[in-house]
Backbone atoms as SQL, in Angstrom:
CREATE TABLE atoms (id INTEGER PRIMARY KEY, chain TEXT, resi INTEGER, resn TEXT, atom TEXT, x REAL, y REAL, z REAL);
INSERT INTO atoms VALUES
  (1, 'A', 1, 'MET', 'N', 24.787, 6.206, 11.795),
  (2, 'A', 1, 'MET', 'CA', 24.382, 4.492, 10.893),
  (3, 'A', 1, 'MET', 'C', 25.438, 3.812, 11.189),
  (4, 'A', 2, 'SER', 'N', 25.021, 2.770, 11.601),
  (5, 'A', 2, 'SER', 'CA', 25.719, 1.370, 11.932),
  (6, 'A', 2, 'SER', 'C', 26.714, 1.432, 11.216),
  (7, 'A', 3, 'ASP', 'N', 27.949, 1.142, 11.932),
  (8, 'A', 3, 'ASP', 'CA', 29.551, 0.292, 11.316),
  (9, 'A', 3, 'ASP', 'C', 29.306, -0.387, 10.412),
  (10, 'A', 4, 'THR', 'N', 28.136, -1.194, 10.594),
  (11, 'A', 4, 'THR', 'CA', 28.218, -2.740, 9.760),
  (12, 'A', 4, 'THR', 'C', 27.290, -2.608, 8.656),
  (13, 'A', 5, 'ALA', 'N', 26.615, -1.509, 8.539),
  (14, 'A', 5, 'ALA', 'CA', 25.730, -1.679, 7.422),
  (15, 'A', 5, 'ALA', 'C', 26.566, -1.137, 6.034),
  (16, 'A', 6, 'ILE', 'N', 25.825, -1.679, 4.937),
  (17, 'A', 6, 'ILE', 'CA', 26.517, -2.567, 3.680),
  (18, 'A', 6, 'ILE', 'C', 25.474, -2.002, 2.715),
  (19, 'A', 7, 'PHE', 'N', 26.534, -0.712, 1.810),
  (20, 'A', 7, 'PHE', 'CA', 25.593, -0.337, 0.939),
  (21, 'A', 7, 'PHE', 'C', 24.944, -1.061, -0.502),
  (22, 'A', 8, 'ILE', 'N', 23.419, -0.604, -1.351),
  (23, 'A', 8, 'ILE', 'CA', 23.090, -1.211, -1.999),
  (24, 'A', 8, 'ILE', 'C', 22.863, -0.492, -3.072),
  (25, 'A', 9, 'CYS', 'N', 23.081, 1.364, -2.862),
  (26, 'A', 9, 'CYS', 'CA', 22.087, 1.735, -4.339),
  (27, 'A', 9, 'CYS', 'C', 22.032, 3.296, -3.594),
  (28, 'A', 10, 'PRO', 'N', 22.277, 3.975, -4.777),
  (29, 'A', 10, 'PRO', 'CA', 21.930, 5.164, -4.323),
  (30, 'A', 10, 'PRO', 'C', 20.463, 5.775, -4.219),
  (31, 'A', 11, 'SER', 'N', 19.995, 6.435, -3.903),
  (32, 'A', 11, 'SER', 'CA', 18.258, 6.240, -3.194),
  (33, 'A', 11, 'SER', 'C', 17.714, 7.003, -4.514),
  (34, 'A', 12, 'ASP', 'N', 18.460, 7.331, -5.431),
  (35, 'A', 12, 'ASP', 'CA', 17.112, 7.997, -6.798),
  (36, 'A', 12, 'ASP', 'C', 16.952, 7.111, -7.869),
  (37, 'A', 13, 'GLN', 'N', 17.673, 5.874, -6.760),
  (38, 'A', 13, 'GLN', 'CA', 17.432, 4.221, -8.190),
  (39, 'A', 13, 'GLN', 'C', 15.993, 3.509, -7.408),
  (40, 'A', 14, 'VAL', 'N', 15.865, 3.703, -6.428),
  (41, 'A', 14, 'VAL', 'CA', 14.684, 3.270, -6.099),
  (42, 'A', 14, 'VAL', 'C', 13.398, 4.310, -6.372),
  (43, 'A', 15, 'LEU', 'N', 12.856, 4.435, -7.238),
  (44, 'A', 15, 'LEU', 'CA', 11.423, 5.156, -6.994),
  (45, 'A', 15, 'LEU', 'C', 10.717, 5.086, -6.322),
  (46, 'A', 16, 'GLU', 'N', 9.353, 5.561, -6.189),
  (47, 'A', 16, 'GLU', 'CA', 8.227, 5.237, -5.598),
  (48, 'A', 16, 'GLU', 'C', 7.081, 4.474, -6.787),
  (49, 'A', 17, 'LYS', 'N', 7.071, 2.740, -5.993),
  (50, 'A', 17, 'LYS', 'CA', 5.948, 2.114, -6.664),
  (51, 'A', 17, 'LYS', 'C', 7.202, 1.135, -8.274),
  (52, 'A', 18, 'GLY', 'N', 8.722, 1.339, -7.576),
  (53, 'A', 18, 'GLY', 'CA', 9.070, 1.707, -9.277),
  (54, 'A', 18, 'GLY', 'C', 9.879, 0.343, -9.141),
  (55, 'A', 19, 'LYS', 'N', 11.192, -0.303, -10.089),
  (56, 'A', 19, 'LYS', 'CA', 11.739, -1.072, -9.937),
  (57, 'A', 19, 'LYS', 'C', 12.694, -1.545, -8.677),
  (58, 'A', 20, 'GLY', 'N', 12.694, -2.285, -8.113),
  (59, 'A', 20, 'GLY', 'CA', 13.404, -2.368, -7.390),
  (60, 'A', 20, 'GLY', 'C', 14.809, -2.663, -7.519),
  (61, 'A', 21, 'VAL', 'N', 15.556, -3.109, -6.489),
  (62, 'A', 21, 'VAL', 'CA', 17.447, -3.177, -6.604),
  (63, 'A', 21, 'VAL', 'C', 17.465, -4.615, -5.468),
  (64, 'A', 22, 'ARG', 'N', 17.583, -5.255, -6.488),
  (65, 'A', 22, 'ARG', 'CA', 18.407, -6.616, -5.819),
  (66, 'A', 22, 'ARG', 'C', 19.672, -6.525, -5.233),
  (67, 'A', 23, 'PHE', 'N', 20.182, -6.614, -3.953),
  (68, 'A', 23, 'PHE', 'CA', 21.505, -7.071, -3.864),
  (69, 'A', 23, 'PHE', 'C', 21.272, -8.241, -2.583),
  (70, 'A', 24, 'PRO', 'N', 23.208, -9.057, -3.075),
  (71, 'A', 24, 'PRO', 'CA', 23.077, -10.362, -2.882),
  (72, 'A', 24, 'PRO', 'C', 23.159, -10.169, -1.205),
  (73, 'A', 25, 'LEU', 'N', 22.963, -11.306, -0.123),
  (74, 'A', 25, 'LEU', 'CA', 23.573, -11.958, 0.991),
  (75, 'A', 25, 'LEU', 'C', 23.175, -13.516, 1.721),
  (76, 'A', 26, 'THR', 'N', 23.878, -13.248, 2.842),
  (77, 'A', 26, 'THR', 'CA', 23.866, -15.008, 3.014),
  (78, 'A', 26, 'THR', 'C', 22.741, -14.918, 4.186),
  (79, 'A', 27, 'ALA', 'N', 21.414, -15.620, 4.081),
  (80, 'A', 27, 'ALA', 'CA', 20.441, -15.707, 4.452),
  (81, 'A', 27, 'ALA', 'C', 20.472, -17.626, 5.059),
  (82, 'A', 28, 'HIS', 'N', 20.496, -17.291, 6.790),
  (83, 'A', 28, 'HIS', 'CA', 20.263, -18.676, 7.646),
  (84, 'A', 28, 'HIS', 'C', 21.575, -19.502, 6.821),
  (85, 'A', 29, 'GLY', 'N', 22.644, -19.228, 6.484),
  (86, 'A', 29, 'GLY', 'CA', 23.809, -19.759, 5.299),
  (87, 'A', 29, 'GLY', 'C', 23.541, -19.787, 3.954),
  (88, 'A', 30, 'GLU', 'N', 22.582, -19.575, 3.500),
  (89, 'A', 30, 'GLU', 'CA', 22.779, -19.910, 2.459),
  (90, 'A', 30, 'GLU', 'C', 22.816, -18.556, 1.630),
  (91, 'A', 31, 'ASP', 'N', 23.769, -18.749, 0.407),
  (92, 'A', 31, 'ASP', 'CA', 23.545, -17.662, -0.161),
  (93, 'A', 31, 'ASP', 'C', 22.053, -17.198, -1.243),
  (94, 'A', 32, 'CYS', 'N', 21.682, -16.029, -1.529),
  (95, 'A', 32, 'CYS', 'CA', 20.505, -15.249, -2.015),
  (96, 'A', 32, 'CYS', 'C', 20.650, -14.072, -2.480),
  (97, 'A', 33, 'THR', 'N', 19.525, -13.525, -2.519),
  (98, 'A', 33, 'THR', 'CA', 19.544, -12.374, -3.467),
  (99, 'A', 33, 'THR', 'C', 18.030, -11.282, -2.141),
  (100, 'A', 34, 'ALA', 'N', 18.195, -10.391, -1.940),
  (101, 'A', 34, 'ALA', 'CA', 17.260, -9.492, -1.744),
  (102, 'A', 34, 'ALA', 'C', 17.274, -9.067, -2.074),
  (103, 'A', 35, 'PHE', 'N', 15.837, -7.987, -1.705),
  (104, 'A', 35, 'PHE', 'CA', 15.911, -6.463, -3.090),
  (105, 'A', 35, 'PHE', 'C', 15.281, -5.336, -2.031),
  (106, 'A', 36, 'VAL', 'N', 15.145, -4.540, -2.457),
  (107, 'A', 36, 'VAL', 'CA', 14.743, -2.806, -1.830),
  (108, 'A', 36, 'VAL', 'C', 13.823, -2.086, -2.795),
  (109, 'A', 37, 'VAL', 'N', 12.834, -2.113, -2.143),
  (110, 'A', 37, 'VAL', 'CA', 11.843, -0.709, -3.096),
  (111, 'A', 37, 'VAL', 'C', 11.393, 0.476, -2.177),
  (112, 'A', 38, 'ARG', 'N', 10.562, 1.321, -3.133),
  (113, 'A', 38, 'ARG', 'CA', 9.777, 1.995, -2.457),
  (114, 'A', 38, 'ARG', 'C', 8.671, 2.893, -2.213),
  (115, 'A', 39, 'PHE', 'N', 8.128, 2.609, -1.472),
  (116, 'A', 39, 'PHE', 'CA', 6.667, 2.573, -1.187),
  (117, 'A', 39, 'PHE', 'C', 6.295, 3.388, 0.069),
  (118, 'A', 40, 'GLU', 'N', 4.810, 4.791, -0.100),
  (119, 'A', 40, 'GLU', 'CA', 4.662, 5.528, 0.572),
  (120, 'A', 40, 'GLU', 'C', 6.145, 6.416, 0.960),
  (121, 'A', 41, 'GLN', 'N', 6.944, 6.603, -0.044),
  (122, 'A', 41, 'GLN', 'CA', 7.808, 7.121, 0.538),
  (123, 'A', 41, 'GLN', 'C', 9.206, 7.044, 0.946),
  (124, 'A', 42, 'LYS', 'N', 8.629, 5.454, 1.309),
  (125, 'A', 42, 'LYS', 'CA', 10.112, 4.563, 2.530),
  (126, 'A', 42, 'LYS', 'C', 10.845, 3.731, 1.984),
  (127, 'A', 43, 'ALA', 'N', 12.039, 3.456, 1.397),
  (128, 'A', 43, 'ALA', 'CA', 12.928, 2.507, 1.288),
  (129, 'A', 43, 'ALA', 'C', 12.587, 0.624, 2.335),
  (130, 'A', 44, 'ARG', 'N', 12.070, -0.470, 1.758),
  (131, 'A', 44, 'ARG', 'CA', 11.828, -1.280, 2.629),
  (132, 'A', 44, 'ARG', 'C', 12.532, -2.441, 1.507),
  (133, 'A', 45, 'ALA', 'N', 13.030, -3.607, 2.358),
  (134, 'A', 45, 'ALA', 'CA', 13.982, -4.647, 1.624),
  (135, 'A', 45, 'ALA', 'C', 12.888, -5.921, 2.593),
  (136, 'A', 46, 'TYR', 'N', 13.362, -6.446, 1.718),
  (137, 'A', 46, 'TYR', 'CA', 12.714, -7.948, 1.632),
  (138, 'A', 46, 'TYR', 'C', 14.051, -9.070, 1.064),
  (139, 'A', 47, 'LEU', 'N', 13.868, -10.302, 1.646),
  (140, 'A', 47, 'LEU', 'CA', 14.736, -11.474, 1.014),
  (141, 'A', 47, 'LEU', 'C', 14.009, -11.939, 0.113),
  (142, 'A', 48, 'ASN', 'N', 14.428, -12.155, -1.300),
  (143, 'A', 48, 'ASN', 'CA', 13.521, -12.908, -2.400),
  (144, 'A', 48, 'ASN', 'C', 12.794, -13.570, -2.205),
  (145, 'A', 49, 'ARG', 'N', 11.999, -13.772, -1.681),
  (146, 'A', 49, 'ARG', 'CA', 11.946, -15.503, -1.530),
  (147, 'A', 49, 'ARG', 'C', 10.096, -15.279, -0.725),
  (148, 'A', 50, 'CYS', 'N', 9.477, -16.008, -1.869),
  (149, 'A', 50, 'CYS', 'CA', 7.717, -15.583, -1.487),
  (150, 'A', 50, 'CYS', 'C', 7.863, -16.689, -0.201),
  (151, 'A', 51, 'ALA', 'N', 6.967, -16.262, 0.379),
  (152, 'A', 51, 'ALA', 'CA', 6.354, -16.887, 1.585),
  (153, 'A', 51, 'ALA', 'C', 5.364, -18.739, 1.551),
  (154, 'A', 52, 'HIS', 'N', 5.347, -18.493, 0.602),
  (155, 'A', 52, 'HIS', 'CA', 4.405, -19.573, -0.221),
  (156, 'A', 52, 'HIS', 'C', 5.439, -21.102, -1.148),
  (157, 'A', 53, 'VAL', 'N', 6.339, -20.180, -1.187),
  (158, 'A', 53, 'VAL', 'CA', 7.341, -21.255, -2.109),
  (159, 'A', 53, 'VAL', 'C', 8.298, -20.966, -2.001),
  (160, 'A', 54, 'PRO', 'N', 10.008, -20.920, -1.591),
  (161, 'A', 54, 'PRO', 'CA', 10.693, -20.290, -1.277),
  (162, 'A', 54, 'PRO', 'C', 11.880, -20.068, -3.043),
  (163, 'A', 55, 'MET', 'N', 11.029, -19.594, -3.312),
  (164, 'A', 55, 'MET', 'CA', 11.685, -19.019, -5.029),
  (165, 'A', 55, 'MET', 'C', 11.581, -17.743, -4.903),
  (166, 'A', 56, 'GLU', 'N', 11.885, -16.587, -5.724),
  (167, 'A', 56, 'GLU', 'CA', 12.138, -15.206, -5.867),
  (168, 'A', 56, 'GLU', 'C', 10.902, -14.626, -6.532),
  (169, 'A', 57, 'LEU', 'N', 10.572, -13.796, -6.229),
  (170, 'A', 57, 'LEU', 'CA', 9.759, -12.875, -6.417),
  (171, 'A', 57, 'LEU', 'C', 9.482, -12.411, -8.334),
  (172, 'A', 58, 'ASP', 'N', 10.733, -12.249, -8.317),
  (173, 'A', 58, 'ASP', 'CA', 10.612, -10.902, -9.522),
  (174, 'A', 58, 'ASP', 'C', 10.290, -12.026, -10.392),
  (175, 'A', 59, 'TRP', 'N', 9.717, -10.991, -11.601),
  (176, 'A', 59, 'TRP', 'CA', 9.473, -11.452, -13.270),
  (177, 'A', 59, 'TRP', 'C', 10.074, -11.157, -14.044),
  (178, 'A', 60, 'ASN', 'N', 10.064, -10.047, -14.131),
  (179, 'A', 60, 'ASN', 'CA', 11.691, -9.595, -14.347),
  (180, 'A', 60, 'ASN', 'C', 12.589, -9.029, -13.268),
  (181, 'A', 61, 'GLN', 'N', 13.970, -8.765, -13.402),
  (182, 'A', 61, 'GLN', 'CA', 15.076, -8.591, -12.734),
  (183, 'A', 61, 'GLN', 'C', 13.934, -6.772, -11.944),
  (184, 'A', 62, 'GLY', 'N', 14.049, -7.199, -10.779),
  (185, 'A', 62, 'GLY', 'CA', 13.890, -5.223, -10.347),
  (186, 'A', 62, 'GLY', 'C', 12.120, -5.337, -10.538),
  (187, 'A', 63, 'ASP', 'N', 11.459, -6.052, -11.370),
  (188, 'A', 63, 'ASP', 'CA', 10.501, -5.951, -10.904),
  (189, 'A', 63, 'ASP', 'C', 9.440, -6.601, -10.011),
  (190, 'A', 64, 'PHE', 'N', 9.142, -5.943, -8.742),
  (191, 'A', 64, 'PHE', 'CA', 8.428, -6.595, -7.852),
  (192, 'A', 64, 'PHE', 'C', 6.965, -6.419, -7.683),
  (193, 'A', 65, 'PHE', 'N', 6.252, -5.124, -7.882),
  (194, 'A', 65, 'PHE', 'CA', 5.025, -4.905, -7.738),
  (195, 'A', 65, 'PHE', 'C', 3.858, -5.162, -8.522),
  (196, 'A', 66, 'ASP', 'N', 2.798, -5.105, -8.292),
  (197, 'A', 66, 'ASP', 'CA', 1.820, -5.698, -9.767),
  (198, 'A', 66, 'ASP', 'C', 1.299, -4.628, -10.366),
  (199, 'A', 67, 'SER', 'N', 0.875, -4.800, -11.498),
  (200, 'A', 67, 'SER', 'CA', 0.172, -3.790, -12.082),
  (201, 'A', 67, 'SER', 'C', -0.570, -2.260, -11.848),
  (202, 'A', 68, 'THR', 'N', -1.013, -2.394, -10.500),
  (203, 'A', 68, 'THR', 'CA', -1.359, -1.649, -9.939),
  (204, 'A', 68, 'THR', 'C', -0.366, -0.476, -9.024),
  (205, 'A', 69, 'GLY', 'N', 0.609, -1.337, -8.649),
  (206, 'A', 69, 'GLY', 'CA', 1.674, -0.844, -7.876),
  (207, 'A', 69, 'GLY', 'C', 1.156, -0.373, -6.262),
  (208, 'A', 70, 'SER', 'N', 0.103, -1.936, -6.129),
  (209, 'A', 70, 'SER', 'CA', -0.331, -2.054, -4.643),
  (210, 'A', 70, 'SER', 'C', 0.093, -2.818, -3.439),
  (211, 'A', 71, 'TYR', 'N', 0.805, -3.726, -4.721),
  (212, 'A', 71, 'TYR', 'CA', 1.388, -5.061, -3.972),
  (213, 'A', 71, 'TYR', 'C', 2.154, -5.740, -4.562),
  (214, 'A', 72, 'LEU', 'N', 3.383, -6.225, -3.338),
  (215, 'A', 72, 'LEU', 'CA', 4.743, -7.432, -4.026),
  (216, 'A', 72, 'LEU', 'C', 4.009, -8.418, -4.320),
  (217, 'A', 73, 'MET', 'N', 4.365, -8.646, -5.823),
  (218, 'A', 73, 'MET', 'CA', 3.543, -10.114, -6.317),
  (219, 'A', 73, 'MET', 'C', 4.607, -11.289, -6.361),
  (220, 'A', 74, 'CYS', 'N', 5.054, -12.131, -6.000),
  (221, 'A', 74, 'CYS', 'CA', 5.412, -13.299, -6.823),
  (222, 'A', 74, 'CYS', 'C', 5.320, -14.205, -7.867),
  (223, 'A', 75, 'ALA', 'N', 6.057, -13.690, -8.784),
  (224, 'A', 75, 'ALA', 'CA', 5.957, -14.321, -10.568),
  (225, 'A', 75, 'ALA', 'C', 5.594, -15.823, -10.346),
  (226, 'A', 76, 'THR', 'N', 5.649, -16.907, -9.721),
  (227, 'A', 76, 'THR', 'CA', 5.308, -17.950, -10.025),
  (228, 'A', 76, 'THR', 'C', 4.208, -18.129, -9.533),
  (229, 'A', 77, 'HIS', 'N', 3.207, -17.968, -8.703),
  (230, 'A', 77, 'HIS', 'CA', 2.751, -18.344, -8.130),
  (231, 'A', 77, 'HIS', 'C', 0.754, -17.173, -7.715),
  (232, 'A', 78, 'GLY', 'N', 1.502, -15.768, -8.060),
  (233, 'A', 78, 'GLY', 'CA', 0.629, -14.656, -7.770),
  (234, 'A', 78, 'GLY', 'C', 0.135, -14.704, -6.335),
  (235, 'A', 79, 'ALA', 'N', 1.029, -14.961, -5.627),
  (236, 'A', 79, 'ALA', 'CA', 1.050, -14.596, -4.001),
  (237, 'A', 79, 'ALA', 'C', 1.622, -12.771, -3.970),
  (238, 'A', 80, 'LEU', 'N', 0.649, -12.108, -2.707),
  (239, 'A', 80, 'LEU', 'CA', 0.609, -10.591, -3.123),
  (240, 'A', 80, 'LEU', 'C', 1.031, -10.818, -1.226),
  (241, 'A', 81, 'TYR', 'N', 1.416, -9.528, -1.592),
  (242, 'A', 81, 'TYR', 'CA', 2.112, -9.110, 0.339),
  (243, 'A', 81, 'TYR', 'C', 1.783, -7.488, -0.011),
  (244, 'A', 82, 'GLU', 'N', 1.486, -7.293, 1.282),
  (245, 'A', 82, 'GLU', 'CA', 2.347, -5.706, 1.293),
  (246, 'A', 82, 'GLU', 'C', 3.092, -4.773, 1.569),
  (247, 'A', 83, 'PRO', 'N', 3.252, -3.996, 0.720),
  (248, 'A', 83, 'PRO', 'CA', 4.813, -3.723, 0.273),
  (249, 'A', 83, 'PRO', 'C', 4.716, -2.902, 1.756),
  (250, 'A', 84, 'ALA', 'N', 4.372, -1.987, 2.857),
  (251, 'A', 84, 'ALA', 'CA', 4.664, -1.502, 3.522),
  (252, 'A', 84, 'ALA', 'C', 5.194, -3.027, 4.913),
  (253, 'A', 85, 'SER', 'N', 4.382, -3.665, 5.006),
  (254, 'A', 85, 'SER', 'CA', 4.858, -4.441, 6.380),
  (255, 'A', 85, 'SER', 'C', 5.170, -6.318, 5.833),
  (256, 'A', 86, 'GLY', 'N', 5.081, -6.710, 4.726),
  (257, 'A', 86, 'GLY', 'CA', 4.964, -8.016, 4.236),
  (258, 'A', 86, 'GLY', 'C', 4.826, -9.127, 4.163),
  (259, 'A', 87, 'ARG', 'N', 3.405, -9.071, 4.723),
  (260, 'A', 87, 'ARG', 'CA', 2.526, -9.641, 4.892),
  (261, 'A', 87, 'ARG', 'C', 1.511, -10.258, 4.115),
  (262, 'A', 88, 'CYS', 'N', 1.384, -11.411, 3.723),
  (263, 'A', 88, 'CYS', 'CA', 0.379, -11.528, 2.284),
  (264, 'A', 88, 'CYS', 'C', -1.225, -11.166, 2.705),
  (265, 'A', 89, 'ALA', 'N', -1.707, -10.617, 1.771),
  (266, 'A', 89, 'ALA', 'CA', -2.532, -10.099, 1.537),
  (267, 'A', 89, 'ALA', 'C', -3.497, -10.864, 0.097),
  (268, 'A', 90, 'GLY', 'N', -3.118, -11.927, -0.378),
  (269, 'A', 90, 'GLY', 'CA', -3.957, -12.657, -0.709),
  (270, 'A', 90, 'GLY', 'C', -3.214, -13.919, -1.627),
  (271, 'A', 91, 'GLY', 'N', -3.454, -14.640, -2.107),
  (272, 'A', 91, 'GLY', 'CA', -3.178, -15.804, -3.191),
  (273, 'A', 91, 'GLY', 'C', -2.677, -17.107, -1.877),
  (274, 'A', 92, 'PRO', 'N', -1.607, -18.059, -2.482),
  (275, 'A', 92, 'PRO', 'CA', -1.475, -18.971, -1.775),
  (276, 'A', 92, 'PRO', 'C', -0.165, -18.638, -0.269),
  (277, 'A', 93, 'CYS', 'N', 0.047, -17.769, -0.589),
  (278, 'A', 93, 'CYS', 'CA', 0.638, -16.884, 0.806),
  (279, 'A', 93, 'CYS', 'C', -0.112, -17.431, 2.118),
  (280, 'A', 94, 'ARG', 'N', -1.283, -17.584, 1.994),
  (281, 'A', 94, 'ARG', 'CA', -2.296, -17.875, 3.151),
  (282, 'A', 94, 'ARG', 'C', -1.342, -17.305, 4.636),
  (283, 'A', 95, 'GLY', 'N', -1.125, -16.696, 5.440),
  (284, 'A', 95, 'GLY', 'CA', -0.840, -15.814, 7.104),
  (285, 'A', 95, 'GLY', 'C', 0.849, -15.459, 6.435),
  (286, 'A', 96, 'GLY', 'N', 1.228, -16.287, 5.630),
  (287, 'A', 96, 'GLY', 'CA', 2.873, -16.130, 5.273),
  (288, 'A', 96, 'GLY', 'C', 3.283, -14.761, 5.383),
  (289, 'A', 97, 'LYS', 'N', 4.456, -14.220, 5.188),
  (290, 'A', 97, 'LYS', 'CA', 5.113, -12.958, 5.174),
  (291, 'A', 97, 'LYS', 'C', 6.441, -12.855, 4.958),
  (292, 'A', 98, 'LEU', 'N', 7.108, -11.893, 4.095),
  (293, 'A', 98, 'LEU', 'CA', 8.009, -11.355, 3.811),
  (294, 'A', 98, 'LEU', 'C', 9.352, -11.503, 4.742),
  (295, 'A', 99, 'GLN', 'N', 10.375, -11.846, 4.826),
  (296, 'A', 99, 'GLN', 'CA', 11.759, -12.124, 5.791),
  (297, 'A', 99, 'GLN', 'C', 12.010, -10.295, 5.601),
  (298, 'A', 100, 'PRO', 'N', 12.175, -9.457, 6.726),
  (299, 'A', 100, 'PRO', 'CA', 12.070, -8.388, 5.996),
  (300, 'A', 100, 'PRO', 'C', 13.862, -7.844, 6.330),
  (301, 'A', 101, 'VAL', 'N', 14.577, -7.071, 5.589),
  (302, 'A', 101, 'VAL', 'CA', 15.820, -6.568, 6.024),
  (303, 'A', 101, 'VAL', 'C', 15.928, -5.131, 6.415),
  (304, 'A', 102, 'THR', 'N', 16.955, -4.998, 7.416),
  (305, 'A', 102, 'THR', 'CA', 17.033, -3.163, 7.945),
  (306, 'A', 102, 'THR', 'C', 17.360, -2.689, 6.979),
  (307, 'A', 103, 'VAL', 'N', 16.514, -1.560, 6.403),
  (308, 'A', 103, 'VAL', 'CA', 17.612, -0.482, 5.991),
  (309, 'A', 103, 'VAL', 'C', 17.853, 0.305, 6.506),
  (310, 'A', 104, 'ILE', 'N', 18.635, 1.240, 5.781),
  (311, 'A', 104, 'ILE', 'CA', 18.824, 2.926, 6.356),
  (312, 'A', 104, 'ILE', 'C', 19.167, 3.977, 5.334),
  (313, 'A', 105, 'GLU', 'N', 18.601, 4.974, 5.115),
  (314, 'A', 105, 'GLU', 'CA', 18.309, 6.036, 3.610),
  (315, 'A', 105, 'GLU', 'C', 19.150, 6.947, 4.538),
  (316, 'A', 106, 'LYS', 'N', 20.603, 7.351, 3.995),
  (317, 'A', 106, 'LYS', 'CA', 21.031, 8.707, 5.426),
  (318, 'A', 106, 'LYS', 'C', 22.085, 8.782, 3.392),
  (319, 'A', 107, 'ASP', 'N', 21.809, 10.317, 3.446),
  (320, 'A', 107, 'ASP', 'CA', 22.814, 11.060, 2.219),
  (321, 'A', 107, 'ASP', 'C', 22.604, 10.740, 0.615),
  (322, 'A', 108, 'GLN', 'N', 21.178, 10.476, 0.774),
  (323, 'A', 108, 'GLN', 'CA', 20.888, 9.796, -0.534),
  (324, 'A', 108, 'GLN', 'C', 21.537, 8.655, -0.855),
  (325, 'A', 109, 'GLN', 'N', 21.591, 7.384, -0.246),
  (326, 'A', 109, 'GLN', 'CA', 22.187, 6.685, -0.336),
  (327, 'A', 109, 'GLN', 'C', 21.753, 5.285, 0.582),
  (328, 'A', 110, 'ILE', 'N', 21.368, 4.610, -0.004),
  (329, 'A', 110, 'ILE', 'CA', 20.072, 3.229, 0.887),
  (330, 'A', 110, 'ILE', 'C', 21.637, 2.357, 1.431),
  (331, 'A', 111, 'PHE', 'N', 21.431, 1.155, 2.502),
  (332, 'A', 111, 'PHE', 'CA', 22.066, 0.589, 3.100),
  (333, 'A', 111, 'PHE', 'C', 21.356, -0.072, 3.676),
  (334, 'A', 112, 'TRP', 'N', 22.023, -1.649, 3.774),
  (335, 'A', 112, 'TRP', 'CA', 21.288, -2.778, 4.723),
  (336, 'A', 112, 'TRP', 'C', 21.731, -2.838, 5.694),
  (337, 'A', 113, 'VAL', 'N', 21.487, -3.410, 6.853),
  (338, 'A', 113, 'VAL', 'CA', 22.079, -3.993, 8.069),
  (339, 'A', 113, 'VAL', 'C', 21.833, -5.295, 8.202),
  (340, 'A', 114, 'PRO', 'N', 23.022, -6.090, 8.382),
  (341, 'A', 114, 'PRO', 'CA', 23.279, -7.453, 8.648),
  (342, 'A', 114, 'PRO', 'C', 22.953, -7.741, 10.176),
  (343, 'A', 115, 'ASP', 'N', 22.708, -9.202, 10.484),
  (344, 'A', 115, 'ASP', 'CA', 21.752, -9.412, 11.705),
  (345, 'A', 115, 'ASP', 'C', 22.124, -11.057, 12.111),
  (346, 'A', 116, 'ASN', 'N', 21.712, -11.631, 12.783),
  (347, 'A', 116, 'ASN', 'CA', 22.135, -12.725, 13.257),
  (348, 'A', 116, 'ASN', 'C', 21.395, -14.186, 12.344),
  (349, 'A', 117, 'ASP', 'N', 20.831, -13.615, 11.495),
  (350, 'A', 117, 'ASP', 'CA', 20.682, -14.469, 10.054),
  (351, 'A', 117, 'ASP', 'C', 20.873, -14.041, 9.114),
  (352, 'A', 118, 'LEU', 'N', 21.192, -12.818, 8.626),
  (353, 'A', 118, 'LEU', 'CA', 21.076, -11.970, 7.519),
  (354, 'A', 118, 'LEU', 'C', 22.745, -11.706, 7.795),
  (355, 'A', 119, 'ARG', 'N', 23.494, -11.971, 6.264),
  (356, 'A', 119, 'ARG', 'CA', 24.561, -11.526, 6.673),
  (357, 'A', 119, 'ARG', 'C', 24.975, -11.261, 5.348),
  (358, 'A', 120, 'PRO', 'N', 26.736, -10.436, 5.369),
  (359, 'A', 120, 'PRO', 'CA', 27.028, -10.315, 3.916),
  (360, 'A', 120, 'PRO', 'C', 26.816, -11.322, 2.568),
  (361, 'A', 121, 'ALA', 'N', 26.747, -11.410, 1.654),
  (362, 'A', 121, 'ALA', 'CA', 27.489, -12.734, 0.725),
  (363, 'A', 121, 'ALA', 'C', 28.756, -13.151, 0.768),
  (364, 'A', 122, 'ARG', 'N', 28.824, -14.282, 0.973),
  (365, 'A', 122, 'ARG', 'CA', 30.431, -15.154, 0.696),
  (366, 'A', 122, 'ARG', 'C', 30.895, -14.748, -0.428),
  (367, 'A', 123, 'ALA', 'N', 32.056, -14.904, -0.203),
  (368, 'A', 123, 'ALA', 'CA', 32.917, -14.452, -1.244),
  (369, 'A', 123, 'ALA', 'C', 32.921, -15.134, -2.550);
């Protein structure tokens, strides 16, 4: 595991197609949040920002999936995203994509990995 990986939560807090877990970070110099969900048995994380209008997706904290559990949905404008890729699947996000955050799941824990654009949250 990377020495720079940052703990998000225990793996059992992120259930298949269930509530996501939000975590703070700095993206492109701006303080914001990202989230991790589980889809097809794999932890997947994205910047919590709709590709249509830069607003957070969740309609209640941690609620990212639509009612079918098939898509991630923006609560503001109804944009739908494929959970496995972050690609727009319908709605006003045409051609857009959620920005992925690299995650590692090891020893029943989930971590995220900073990169050039995504850094730890500023204190």
